[in-house]
C-alpha positions in Angstrom: 326.3 -101.0 34.6 324.0 -100.8 37.7 325.7 -101.0 41.1 324.6 -101.2 44.7 326.7 -101.2 47.9 327.2 -105.0 47.7 328.6 -105.0 44.1 327.5 -105.1 40.6 324.1 -106.3 39.3 324.5 -108.5 36.4 322.3 -109.1 33.4 319.7 -110.9 35.5 319.4 -107.9 37.8 318.9 -105.6 34.9 316.3 -107.9 33.4 314.4 -108.0 36.8 314.6 -104.2 37.0 313.2 -103.8 33.4 310.5 -106.3 34.1 309.4 -104.6 37.3 309.4 -101.2 35.6 307.4 -102.5 32.6 304.8 -104.2 35.0 304.3 -101.0 37.0 304.0 -98.9 33.9 301.3 -101.3 32.4 299.4 -101.5 35.7 299.2 -97.7 35.9 298.3 -97.3 32.2 295.6 -100.0 32.2 294.0 -98.7 35.5 293.6 -95.2 33.9 291.7 -96.5 30.8 288.0 -96.0 31.1 285.4 -97.2 28.7 284.2 -94.6 26.3 280.5 -95.1 26.7 279.3 -92.2 24.6 280.9 -93.6 21.5 278.8 -94.2 18.4 279.0 -98.0 19.0 277.9 -97.5 22.6 274.7 -95.6 21.7 273.7 -98.0 18.9 270.9 -100.4 19.5 267.2 -100.5 20.4 266.2 -98.4 23.4 262.9 -98.4 25.3 261.7 -95.1 26.7 261.0 -95.5 30.4 260.2 -91.9 31.4 259.9 -88.6 29.6 259.9 -85.3 31.4 258.9 -82.1 29.6 259.4 -78.7 31.1 257.5 -76.0 29.3 256.4 -72.5 30.4 257.2 -73.4 34.0 255.1 -76.6 34.0 256.7 -80.0 34.4 255.0 -83.1 32.9 256.4 -86.6 33.6 255.2 -89.5 31.4 255.6 -93.1 32.4 256.1 -95.0 29.2 255.8 -98.3 30.9 252.1 -98.1 31.4 249.7 -97.1 28.6 252.4 -96.2 26.0 255.3 -98.0 24.3 258.1 -95.9 22.8 261.3 -97.2 21.3 264.3 -95.5 19.6 266.5 -97.4 17.2 270.0 -96.1 16.6 272.4 -97.5 14.0 275.7 -96.2 12.7 274.2 -93.1 11.0 270.5 -92.9 11.6 267.9 -93.0 14.4 264.2 -93.8 14.3 261.5 -93.6 17.0 258.1 -95.3 17.2 255.5 -94.5 19.8 252.0 -96.0 20.2 249.4 -96.8 22.9 249.5 -100.4 24.1 245.7 -100.7 24.2 245.5 -100.5 20.4 242.9 -97.6 20.5 241.4 -96.9 17.1 239.5 -93.8 18.1 240.7 -90.2 18.8 242.5 -91.3 22.0 244.7 -93.7 20.1 248.4 -92.6 20.0 250.9 -93.1 17.2 253.9 -91.1 16.3 257.1 -91.9 14.5 260.1 -90.1 13.0 263.7 -90.5 12.1 266.7 -89.1 10.3 270.5 -88.8 10.6 272.3 -88.0 13.8 275.7 -86.8 15.0 277.4 -87.8 18.2 280.5 -86.0 19.4 281.5 -86.9 23.0 278.2 -86.3 24.9 276.7 -83.9 22.3 274.0 -85.7 20.3 272.2 -83.9 17.5 269.2 -85.4 15.7 268.4 -84.1 12.2 264.7 -85.0 12.0 264.0 -85.8 8.3 260.8 -87.8 8.7 258.1 -87.3 11.3 254.4 -88.1 11.6 254.0 -84.6 12.9 255.2 -83.1 9.6 255.8 -79.6 11.0 258.7 -81.1 13.0 260.5 -82.3 9.9 263.8 -80.6 8.8 264.6 -79.4 12.3 267.8 -80.2 14.3 267.6 -81.0 18.0 270.7 -80.8 20.2 270.9 -83.0 23.3 273.3 -84.1 25.8 273.5 -87.9 26.3 274.9 -90.0 29.1 275.3 -93.7 29.0 275.3 -95.6 32.4 275.3 -99.3 31.8 272.1 -100.2 30.0 270.6 -96.7 30.6 270.6 -93.8 28.2 269.7 -90.3 29.5 269.0 -87.7 26.8 268.4 -84.1 27.7 268.0 -81.0 25.6 265.9 -78.1 24.4 263.3 -78.8 21.7 262.2 -75.7 19.7 259.8 -75.8 16.7 258.9 -72.2 16.1 256.1 -73.0 13.7 254.2 -74.8 16.4 255.1 -72.6 19.3 257.0 -75.5 21.0 259.9 -74.5 23.2 260.5 -77.0 25.9 263.2 -78.9 27.8 263.0 -82.6 27.3 264.6 -85.3 29.6 264.3 -88.9 28.4 265.4 -92.0 30.2 265.8 -95.2 28.1 266.7 -98.8 28.8 268.6 -100.8 26.2 266.7 -103.7 24.7 269.4 -104.8 22.3 
């Protein structure tokens, strides 16, 4: 039995106390829950590359993929694919086309691409480890790309916007 200086709280007093405690508990619990944006379902969809930054041998190259190029990445439950081409439909030596894909793993913010297919065949069968951050409709992917056979060793930062 619950008592105060004026007497005994009855059943109604206990019920009010339990309701108040439950409400405070739920309010605290719900306010602490944050969306897990780097979940596999959060990263799935079609992404348009906006900018790419390559840092290699002390040089930094920033590419704006909204001007002369179009690059998308498609991610489903188990696989990723990327497609890149020039938007001017060049058919000569300055025309650009590249593609690739394979399986991926996502654990928290650690995203690993297992590149199984690539138009640059020497990149096939390599793993690339990235850190990914989702902020609303923006995906930021950062990591080191190393392909010893080609002499490539560079840090890559890609900023995507979600299309779907």
